[in-house]
DRENMITI-967016 format. One record per residue: x, y, z of N, C-alpha, C, O, CB in turn; residue in three letters. Coordinates in steps of 0.1 Angstrom, whole numbers, plus 5000, padded with zeros to 4 digits. Glycine has a CB too. Layout:
N
XYZXYZXYZXYZXYZALA
...
//
This chain:
256
932831935764933232045757934632035752935531995760933032175766UNK
934932075740936232065734937032205734938232205733936232005720UNK
936232315735936832445735936232535745935032515749936632505720UNK
936932635750936532735759936632865753937632905747937232725773UNK
935532955755935633085750935233185761934233175767934633105738UNK
936233275765936033365776935633505770936233555761937433385784UNK
934633565776934033685771934033795781933433785792932633665766UNK
934733905778934534035786933134085783932534045773935634135782UNK
932634165792931234225791931334365785931034385773930534225804UNK
931634465793931534605788932434625776933634605776931934695799UNK
931834675765932534715753932834585745933434605734933834775757UNK
932434475749932734345742931434275739930834285728933734255749UNK
930934205749929634135747928534225748927434205742929534025758UNK
928634335756927634435759928034565752929134615755927334455774UNK
927234615743927534735736926634845740925634825746927434705720UNK
927034975737926235085739926235135754925335205758924835055735UNK
927235095761927335145775926335085785926135145796927135285775UNK
925734975782924834905791925134755793925834705784923334925787UNK
924634695803924734555805923634475798922934395804924834525820UNK
923534505785922434435777923134365766924234405761921434535772UNK
922534255762923034185750921934175740920734165743923634045754UNK
922234165727921234155717920934005715921633915719921734215703UNK
919733985708919233845706920233755699920433635701917933845699UNK
921033825690922033745682923033685691923533575689922633835672UNK
923433755702924433705711923833585719924533495721924833825721UNK
922633595723921933485730921933365721922233255726920533525735UNK
921533385709921533275699922933215697923133095696920933315686UNK
923933305697925333255695925733175707926433065705926233375693UNK
925433205719925733125731925132985730925832895733925333205744UNK
923932985726923232855724923932765714924132645715921732865720UNK
924332835703925032765692926432715696926832605693925132845680UNK
927132795704928432755710928332625717929132535716929032865719UNK
927332615726927132495734926832375725927332265727926032515744UNK
926032395715925732285705927032245698927132125694924632335695UNK
927932335696929132305689930332265698931432265695929632425681UNK
929932235711930932185721931932295725933132265727931632065716UNK
931432415725932332525729931632585742930432625742932432645718UNK
932332585753931832635766932032785767933232825768932432555777UNK
931032865767931233015769931333045784930532995793930033095764UNK
932333125787932633165801932733315802933533375794933933095807UNK
932033385811932133525813933333555820933633495830930833585820UNK
934133665816935333705823935333855823935733925813936633655816UNK
934833915834934634055835935234125847935534055857933134085835UNK
935334255847935734325859934534355868934734395880936334455855UNK
933334325864932134345872932034245883932634135882930934345863UNK
931234275893931034185904929634115903928834155894931034265918UNK
929434015911928233935909926934015910926033985902928233825919UNK
926834105920925634175922925234255909924034285907925734275934UNK
926234295901925934375889925434285877924734335869927234445885UNK
925934165877925734085865924933955867924733875858927034035859UNK
924333945879923533825882922433795872922333685867922933835896UNK
921633895868920533885859921133845845920533765838919734005858UNK
922133915841922733885828923333745827923133675816923833985825UNK
923933695837924433565838923333465836923433365829925233535851UNK
922233485842921033395841920533405826920233295821919933445850UNK
920433525821919933535807920833465797920333405787919833685803UNK
922133465799923133405791923233255794923933185787924433475792UNK
922633205805922733065809924233035812924732925809922232965799UNK
924933135818926333125820926533085835926433155844927033265818UNK
926832955836927032895849928532905854928832885866926632745849UNK
929432935845930832945848931333085845931033145835931632845839UNK
932033145855932433285853933633325861933933275872931233375856UNK
934333425856935433495862935033635864934833715855936833485853UNK
934833685877934333815880935433895887936433845892933133805889UNK
935134025888936034115895937534105891938434105899935934095910UNK
937734095877939034085872939833965878941033975879939834205874UNK
939133855881939733735885939633715900940133605905941233745882UNK
939133805908939033785922938033675926938233595935938533915929UNK
936933655918935933565921935633475909935333515899934633635926UNK
935833345911935733245900934833135904935033065915937133195896UNK
933833105896932932985898933032895886933032945875931533035901UNK
933032765889933032665878932132555882932332485893934432615875UNK
931032535874930132425877929532425891929432325898930832285874UNK
929232545896928632565909929532565920929132575932927632455911UNK
930832555918931832555928932732675928933232715917932732425927UNK
932932745939933832855940935232805940935632735949933532945952UNK
936032845930937432805930938432915933939632895934937732745916UNK
937933035934938733145939937833255944936833295938939633205927UNK
938233315956937533425962938633515969938633515981936433375972UNK
939433585961940533665966940033785973939033855968941533695955UNK
940633825984940233935992941434015998942533955999939233896004UNK
941234146000942334216007942134196022941034186027942234366003UNK
943234196029943234206044943034346048943234446040944534146050UNK
942534366061942334506066943634586065943634706062941834496080UNK
944834526068946034596068946434636054946934746052947134516074UNK
946134556044946434596030945534706026946034796019946234476021UNK
944334706030943434816027943834946033943835056027941934786031UNK
944334936045944835066052946035116045946135246044945135026067UNK
946935036040948035086032947635156019948135256015949034966029UNK
946635096013946035146000945435286003945635375996945035055994UNK
944635296014944035416018945035526021944735646018943035396029UNK
946135486027947135586031947735646018947935766018948235516039UNK
947935566008948535615995947435695989947835805983948935495986UNK
946235655989945135735983945035875990944935975983943735665985UNK
945135876003945036006011946236096007946036216005945035976026UNK
947436036006948636116003948536175989949036285987949836026003UNK
947836115980947636165967946236235964945936265953947836055957UNK
945536255975944236315975943236245966942536315958944436465971UNK
943136115967942336035958941135975967941335935978943135925951UNK
940035965961938935885966939135745963939735705953937535935961UNK
938535655972938735505970937335445970936435485977939635445980UNK
937235335963936035255963936335115968937335055966935335245949UNK
935335055975935434915980934434825973933234865971935234905996UNK
934834705969933934615961933934475966935034425968934234625946UNK
932834415967932734265969931634215960931234285951932434225984UNK
931234095962930234035953928834065956927934035948930433885953UNK
928634135967927234175971926934325969925834365966927034135985UNK
928034405971927734555971929034625970930134565969927034595984UNK
928934765970930134845969929834975977928735005980930534875955UNK
930935055979930835185985932135265982933135205979930535176000UNK
932035395983933235475982933435545995932535566003933035585970UNK
934735585997935035646010934635796010934435856021936435636013UNK
934535855998934135995998933736035983934135965974935136096003UNK
932836135982932336165969933136285963932736405965930836195969UNK
934236255957935136365951934536405938933636345932936536325950UNK
935136515932934636565919935036455908934236435899935336695915UNK
936136395910936536285900935636165901935236115891938036245903UNK
935136135913934136025914932936065907932335975900933935995929UNK
932436185909931236235902931336215887930436175880930936375906UNK
932536255882932736245867932736105863932136065853934036315863UNK
933336015871933435875868932035805868931735735858934335805878UNK
931235835878929935765878928935825867928135745863929235795892UNK
929235945863928435995852928835925839927935895831928636155851UNK
930135905837930635835826930135685825929735635815932135835826UNK
930035625837929635485838928135465838927635355837930235425850UNK
927435575840925935565840925435515853924335455854925435485829UNK
926235535864925735485877924835585884925135705884927035455887UNK
923635545888922635635894922935675908922835795912921335575892UNK
923235575916923435605931924735545935925135435930922235545939UNK
925435605944926735555949926735575965926735685970927835635943UNK
926735465972926835465986928135515991929235485986926535335993UNK
928135596002929335656008929535586022928635606031929335806009UNK
930635516024930935456036932435446038933035346034930235316037UNK
933035536045934535536047935035416053936135366050934935656055UNK
934235356062934735236070934035106065933935016073934535256085UNK
933635106053933034986047933734856050933134756053932835006032UNK
935134866049935934746050936034686064936534576066937334776045UNK
935534766074935534716088934634606090934834516099935234836098UNK
933534606083932434506085932134416072931434326073931234566089UNK
932834456061932534386049933834336042934834396043931734476039UNK
933734216036934934176028935134266016934134326011934734026023UNK
936334276011936634356000937534275990938634235993937434486004UNK
936934245979937634165968938634255961939834215959936634105958UNK
938234375958939134465951938734615954937634635960939234445936UNK
939534705950939234845952939334925939939834875930940134905963UNK
938835045940939035145929939735265935939535305946937635185922UNK
940635325927941035455929940635545918940735505906942635465932UNK
940235665920939735755910940735865907940935955915938335815914UNK
941235855895942335945891942535935876942135845869943635895898UNK
943236045871943636055857944835965853945435915862943936195853UNK
945035945841946135865836947535925840948535855842946135845821UNK
947536055842948836125845949336085859950536065861948536275846UNK
948436055868948836015882949035865883949535815893947736065892UNK
948435795873948435645875949835585877949935495885947735585862UNK
950735625869952135555870952635575884953235485889953035615859UNK
952635695889953135725903952435645913953035575922952935875906UNK
951135645913950335565923950535415922950635355932948835605922UNK
950535365910950735225908952135175913952235075919950635185893UNK
953135265912954435225917954435225932955035145938955435335912UNK
953635315938953535325953952735205958953035155969952935455957UNK
951835155950950935045955951634905952951134805957949635045947UNK
952734905944953234775939953534665950953434555947954434805932UNK
953834705962954234615972952934545978953134435983954934675983UNK
951834605976950634545983949534515973948634435976950034645992UNK
949534565960948434545951948934555937949934625934947334635954UNK
948134505927948334525913947234625908946234625914948334395905UNK
947534695898946534785892946334765877947234725870946934935895UNK
945134805873944834805859943734905856942734915864944334655854UNK
943934985846942935085842941735025835941934945826943535205834UNK
940535065839939335015832938435125827937435095821938534925841UNK
938735245831937835365827938735485827939835485833936635385836UNK
938335595820939235715819939635775832940635835833938535815811UNK
938735755843939035825855939135725867938935765879938035925858UNK
939335595864939435495875940335375872940335335860938035445878UNK
940935325882941735205881941235105891940835135902943335235883UNK
941334975887941034865896942334845904943434845899940634735889UNK
942234825917943334785926943034645931942134625938943434885938UNK
943934555927943634405929944634345938945834395939943634335916UNK
944234245946945234165953946434115944946134085933944634045961UNK
947534115950948734075942948533945934947933845940949934065951UNK
948933945922948933825913947533785908947333685902949633705919UNK
946533865912945133845907944933915894945134035893944133885918UNK
944433845884944033895871943133805864942933695869945233925862UNK
942533845853941633755845942533635841942033515841941033825833UNK
943733665837944633555832944933455843944933335840945933615827UNK
945333495855945733395865944433325870944533205874946333475877UNK
943333385869942033315873941733205863941333095866940933415874UNK
941933245850941633145839942633025841942232915838941733205825UNK
943933055844944832955846944432855857944632735856946233015849UNK
943932915868943432835879942232745874942132635878943032915891UNK
941332805866940232735861940632615852940132505853939332835853UNK
941632645844942132545835942832435843942732315839943132605825UNK
943532465853944132365862943132275868943332155869945032435873UNK
941932325871940932245877940332145867939632055870939832325883UNK
940632175854940132095843941332005837941231965826939532175832UNK
942331985845943531915841943131785835942231715840944531905852UNK
943931745825943731615819942831625806942631525799943031515828UNK
942331745804941431775792942231865783942631975787940131835797UNK
942331825770942931905760941832005755940931965748943531825748UNK
942032135757941032235754941632345745942732395749940332285766UNK
940932385735941332505727940732625734939532615737941032485712UNK
941432735735940932845743940932975735941833005727941732865756UNK
939833055737939633185730939233285740938633255750938533165719UNK
939633415737939233525746938833645737939433665727940333565756UNK
937733715742937233825735937233945745936733935756935733805730UNK
937834055741937934175750938234305743938334305730939034145760UNK
938334415750938534545744939434635752939934735747937234615743UNK
939734605765940534695773941734625779941934505777939634745785UNK
942634705785943934645790943734545801944634465804944834755794UNK
942634545808942434435818942134305811941934205818941234475827UNK
942034305798941934175791943234125786943334015780940934195779UNK
944334205788945634155783946134025789946633945781946734265786UNK
945834005802946333885808945633765802946133655802946133885823UNK
944333785798943633675791944233645778944533525774942133705789UNK
944533745770945133725757946433655757946833585748945233865749UNK
947233685767948533625769948533485773949533415772949333705779UNK
947333435777947233295782946533205772946933085770946433295794UNK
945533255765944633165756945333145743946333205739943333235754UNK
944833055735945333025722945033135712945833165703944832885717UNK
943833195713943433295703942733405710941733385718942433235692UNK
943133535708942533645714941933735703942533775693943633725722UNK
940633775705939933855696939633995702938934005712938533785692UNK
940334095696940134235701939034305694938834285682941434315700UNK
938234375701937134455695937734565687938834615689936234505706UNK
936934615677937334715668937834845675938734905671936234755658UNK
937134875686937434995694938334965706938335045716936135065698UNK
938934855706939834815717941034905718941334975709940234665716UNK
941834885729943034965731944134915721944134795717943534955745UNK
945035005718946134965708946934855714947434765707946935085705UNK
947134855728948034755734947334615733948034515730948234795749UNK
946034615735945334485734945334435720945534315717943834495739UNK
945134525710945134485696946434425692946534335684944834605687UNK
947534475698948934425695949134285700949934215695949934515700UNK
948334245710948434105715947334015709947333895712948234115730UNK
946534065701945433985695945833895683946733935676944234075691UNK
945133785682945333705670944433745659944533715647945133555673UNK
943333825663942333875653941734005659941434005671941233765650UNK
941734105651941134235654939834255646939834255634942134355652UNK
938734275653937434285646937434415638938034515641936334285656UNK
936634405627936534525618935134585619934934695614936734475603UNK
934134515625932834565627932434595641933234555650931834455621UNK
931334655643930934695657930734575666931134575677929634775657UNK
930134465660929834345668931034245666930934155659928534285664UNK
932134275673933334205671933234065677933933975672934434275678UNK
932334035686932133905692931633805681932233705679931233905704UNK
930533845675929933755664930933745653931033635647928633815659UNK
931633855649932533845638933733755642934133665633933133985635UNK
934233755654935333675658934933525659935633435655935833715671UNK
933733505664933233365665933033305651933433185650931833365672UNK
932633375642932433325628933833305621934033215614931533415620UNK
934733405624936033395618936733265622937433205614936933515623UNK
936633225635937233095639936332975638936732865642937633115653UNK
935232995631934332875629933632825641933232705641935132775622UNK
933532905652932932855664931432855663930732775670933332945676UNK
930932945654929532945651929432965636930433005629928633055658UNK
928332935630928132945615927433085612927233115600927332835609UNK
//
């Protein structure tokens, strides 16, 4: 492969609020491989959520949970986790600000309590069931967490969390809380390092601010038409149509 293309899922590869892709996208992935372009999924989602989609896309290489979990050619090259003491610090900040928290790994997730904001969030995300387990982290690994809050509180909470975690907003009422220095961008850098000695042209496709770190790293960043203004300002190309992935792939001649 001479080129790498990294694809966000929600709002980018998957449209209409679901983890589904159209046949044109499947055909495009096949054509990318034929054209010596390796497609790699780079999403905030965890493995249990996207396992079937990865199989459908024939995507053997992926960056999940905003960079916490990275697989390349069947080998795990990153599996970042919070320690119990770090989680306790995050929960203390959440409690102080009256926020519910979510725990996530590659197998499952849970929230510590079902607040009104959590209910609004899961309705927005189309989640049907949400397990409640305040002490989930006592027996399970935690790659990353969520805190459920409005943008007004985000700046204050992010500042309080800065010593133990990094944060990025991915939905109107939720932020991802990640181990320090973990992002899609740093994960991709680690992936590229494992491919050292190979000259590769890199592309990224995204729509939200958790894709900023990708855009700052790759050679070409393609922002979706409905992407955030901040991401668009970092993009080398901004899509004009609803299917910005196909538009961007054709713009750069990655598919015909």
